[in-house]
C-alpha positions as CSV (number, residue, x, y, z in Angstrom):
1,M,106.1,19.7,-55.0
2,R,106.5,16.6,-56.8
3,A,109.3,15.7,-54.0
4,H,106.2,16.0,-51.7
5,G,103.6,14.1,-53.6
6,D,106.0,11.0,-54.0
7,V,106.4,10.9,-50.2
8,L,102.7,10.9,-49.9
9,S,102.2,8.2,-52.4
10,G,105.0,6.1,-50.9
11,D,103.1,6.4,-47.7
12,V,99.7,5.5,-48.9
13,Q,101.6,2.4,-50.7
14,K,103.1,1.0,-47.2
15,I,99.7,1.5,-45.6
16,R,97.8,-0.1,-48.5
17,E,100.7,-3.0,-47.8
18,L,100.1,-3.1,-44.4
19,V,96.6,-3.4,-44.9
20,L,97.0,-6.1,-47.3
21,Q,99.4,-8.2,-44.8
22,W,97.1,-8.0,-42.1
23,I,94.1,-9.2,-44.2
24,A,96.1,-12.0,-45.2
25,F,97.1,-13.0,-41.6
26,V,93.7,-12.9,-40.4
27,G,91.9,-14.4,-42.9
28,I,88.7,-13.1,-45.2
29,R,86.2,-15.2,-43.5
30,R,87.3,-14.1,-39.8
31,I,87.1,-10.4,-40.9
32,V,83.5,-11.1,-42.6
33,A,82.2,-13.1,-39.5
34,G,83.8,-10.1,-37.1
35,V,82.3,-7.2,-39.1
36,G,78.9,-9.6,-38.8
37,T,79.1,-9.7,-35.3
38,A,80.0,-6.3,-34.3
39,A,76.8,-5.5,-36.7
40,F,74.6,-7.9,-34.7
41,V,75.9,-6.6,-31.1
42,V,75.4,-3.2,-32.4
43,G,71.7,-3.9,-33.8
44,V,71.4,-5.7,-30.2
45,G,72.0,-3.0,-28.0
46,W,70.1,-0.4,-30.1
47,F,66.8,-2.5,-29.9
48,V,67.6,-2.9,-25.9
49,L,68.8,0.7,-25.2
50,S,66.2,2.5,-27.5
51,P,63.2,4.2,-25.6
52,S,59.8,2.5,-25.6
53,P,56.8,3.7,-27.7
54,T,54.2,5.8,-25.9
55,P,51.6,3.3,-25.0
56,V,48.3,4.0,-26.5
57,E,46.5,3.9,-23.2
58,A,48.7,7.2,-22.8
59,V,47.5,8.7,-26.0
60,L,43.8,8.3,-26.2
61,P,41.2,9.8,-23.4
62,V,39.7,7.2,-21.1
63,V,35.6,7.7,-21.4
64,T,33.3,6.3,-18.9
65,T,29.5,5.5,-19.4
66,S,27.2,4.9,-17.1
67,S,23.8,2.8,-17.7
68,A,20.7,2.0,-15.7
69,T,21.9,-1.0,-14.5
70,D,24.5,1.2,-12.5
71,R,21.7,2.7,-10.4
72,S,21.6,0.8,-7.2
73,P,17.7,0.6,-6.2
74,S,16.3,2.6,-3.3
75,S,17.7,1.3,0.1
76,T,14.5,1.5,1.7
77,V,10.7,2.0,0.8
78,R,7.9,2.9,3.1
79,V,4.7,1.1,2.7
80,H,1.3,1.5,4.6
81,V,0.4,-1.6,6.2
82,A,-3.5,-1.9,7.0
83,G,-5.9,-4.4,7.6
84,A,-5.8,-7.5,10.1
85,V,-2.4,-6.8,11.8
86,Q,-1.1,-5.9,15.0
87,R,0.4,-2.4,14.5
88,P,-1.4,-1.0,11.3
89,G,0.8,2.1,10.2
90,V,3.6,3.3,7.8
91,Y,6.5,1.3,8.0
92,E,10.1,2.1,6.6
93,I,11.9,-1.4,5.2
94,P,14.6,-2.8,2.7
95,G,13.8,-2.2,-0.9
96,T,13.9,-5.8,-1.6
97,S,11.4,-6.4,1.0
98,R,8.4,-8.8,0.3
99,V,4.8,-8.9,1.6
100,I,5.7,-11.2,4.3
101,D,8.5,-8.6,5.6
102,A,6.1,-5.5,5.6
103,L,3.5,-8.0,7.8
104,K,6.2,-8.9,10.3
105,A,7.1,-5.3,10.5
106,A,3.6,-4.4,11.8
107,G,3.8,-7.2,14.3
108,G,2.2,-9.8,12.5
109,S,-1.4,-10.7,11.6
110,L,-4.5,-11.1,13.6
111,A,-6.1,-14.4,14.3
112,S,-9.0,-13.3,12.3
113,A,-6.4,-12.2,8.9
114,D,-6.9,-14.3,5.8
115,L,-3.3,-14.9,4.9
116,E,-4.3,-17.4,1.9
117,G,-6.4,-14.3,0.2
118,I,-3.2,-12.7,-0.4
119,N,0.6,-13.2,-2.0
120,L,3.2,-13.0,0.8
121,A,5.8,-13.6,-1.6
122,Q,5.1,-10.5,-3.7
123,T,7.5,-7.7,-4.0
124,I,7.1,-4.1,-2.5
125,V,7.1,-0.9,-4.0
126,D,7.4,2.3,-2.5
127,A,4.2,4.5,-1.2
128,E,2.1,1.3,-2.1
129,Q,-0.2,-0.3,0.8
130,V,-0.2,-3.6,1.8
131,F,-3.7,-4.5,2.9
132,I,-4.3,-7.9,4.7
133,P,-8.0,-8.8,4.5
134,R,-10.2,-11.1,7.3
135,R,-11.5,-14.3,6.9
136,S,-15.4,-14.4,6.3
137,M,-17.9,-16.8,5.6
138,S,-17.9,-16.7,1.7
139,R,-14.7,-15.0,0.3
140,P,-12.8,-14.4,-3.1
141,R,-9.8,-16.6,-4.1
142,V,-7.5,-14.1,-4.5
143,T,-3.6,-15.0,-5.3
144,V,-2.1,-11.4,-5.3
145,A,-1.2,-8.9,-2.7
146,P,-4.1,-6.1,-2.9
147,R,-2.3,-2.7,-3.6
148,L,-5.5,-0.9,-2.5
149,R,-6.1,1.4,0.0
150,P,-7.8,0.2,3.3
151,T,-11.8,-0.8,3.2
152,P,-12.7,0.1,6.7
153,R,-15.6,-1.0,8.4
154,T,-18.0,1.7,8.9
155,T,-21.2,2.4,10.6
156,A,-24.2,1.1,7.7
157,P,-26.1,4.2,6.9
158,S,-29.7,4.4,8.6
159,V,-32.3,2.1,6.7
160,P,-36.0,3.5,5.8
161,S,-38.7,2.5,7.9
162,G,-40.5,-0.8,6.8
163,S,-36.9,-2.7,5.9
164,S,-35.0,-4.9,8.1
165,P,-31.5,-5.3,6.8
166,T,-29.0,-7.2,8.6
167,S,-26.9,-4.8,11.1
168,R,-23.9,-3.3,9.8
169,T,-24.7,-3.8,6.1
170,V,-24.9,-1.1,3.4
171,N,-27.8,-0.7,1.4
172,I,-26.8,-0.9,-2.1
173,N,-30.0,1.0,-3.3
174,T,-29.3,4.1,-0.7
175,A,-25.7,4.0,-0.3
176,T,-23.5,7.2,-1.4
177,S,-20.6,6.6,-3.2
178,A,-18.3,7.0,-0.1
179,E,-20.6,4.3,1.5
180,L,-20.3,2.0,-1.2
181,E,-16.3,2.3,-1.2
182,S,-16.5,0.7,2.3
183,L,-17.3,-2.7,1.1
184,T,-14.4,-5.3,0.4
185,G,-13.2,-5.2,-3.0
186,V,-15.1,-2.0,-4.0
187,G,-13.2,1.2,-5.0
188,P,-14.0,4.6,-6.3
189,A,-14.5,3.4,-10.1
190,T,-17.1,0.3,-8.9
191,A,-18.7,2.7,-6.7
192,R,-19.3,4.9,-9.5
193,A,-20.7,2.4,-11.6
194,I,-23.1,0.5,-8.9
195,V,-24.8,4.2,-8.5
196,A,-24.5,5.2,-12.2
197,Y,-26.5,1.6,-12.9
198,R,-29.1,1.9,-10.3
199,T,-29.5,5.7,-11.9
200,S,-30.0,4.7,-14.9
201,K,-31.7,1.3,-14.5
202,G,-33.7,1.6,-11.3
203,P,-33.2,0.1,-7.8
204,F,-32.0,-3.2,-7.4
205,S,-34.4,-6.3,-6.4
206,K,-31.6,-8.4,-4.9
207,V,-27.9,-8.5,-4.1
208,E,-27.4,-10.6,-7.4
209,D,-28.1,-8.0,-9.7
210,L,-24.7,-6.4,-8.5
211,L,-23.3,-8.8,-11.3
212,N,-24.9,-6.5,-14.0
213,V,-22.5,-3.7,-13.1
214,P,-19.7,-3.5,-15.3
215,G,-16.8,-4.6,-12.9
216,I,-18.5,-6.8,-10.7
217,G,-18.1,-10.3,-10.7
218,P,-18.9,-13.7,-8.6
219,A,-15.7,-13.4,-6.6
220,K,-16.2,-9.7,-6.0
221,L,-20.0,-10.3,-5.3
222,S,-19.0,-13.2,-2.6
223,G,-16.6,-10.9,-0.9
224,M,-19.2,-8.4,-0.2
225,R,-22.4,-10.7,0.2
226,N,-22.5,-10.3,4.1
227,E,-21.8,-6.6,4.1
228,I,-24.8,-5.4,1.4
229,S,-28.9,-5.4,1.4
230,V,-31.4,-4.2,-0.8
231,S,-34.9,-2.6,0.5
């Protein structure tokens, strides 16, 4: 056992002497530089060859939102073009149209149309009515497009004997609400106000008395003056 141990001890001693001789031959500085270079190469190789981390976008869920601005407006609208136009009726036009586009869709205006009384550049909304008024001797100066129902010209009601109103006029003392609504600028609310006023205050003595009715001003009275009478 001792002889075997001596042999191993001798081999280790020889290996140590060889290592020391190699170190002495190569030099400590070269060995340290070589070790550093090898470590650097190993580090670079690991950085280049190691798999990339999973991107955040691949882990987090994607959430989409919608807002009111994402909704596109209706591509078309339907409007009722009435009054002093070539072809009154309901027309389907682009949703971005203006009053002038609705007028063109109806074939243009008549020679009697009062185009200065409306706003041709006003935008259009679905299911509304664009009414083109006619010129008259005296008329209100309107600067917006009327969003109203038609104001058809109907035959004036029969006039009691003893009165001599102008033809095709409405007697504001005897007309019904429906007949009053045929007047320029008079809607259901104004017609009811006229009837309520004459019921509580008595008959009108002159057309100017309409200025006492709530909702009727000089401009509105001027627009209907040639269409009304009193008796």
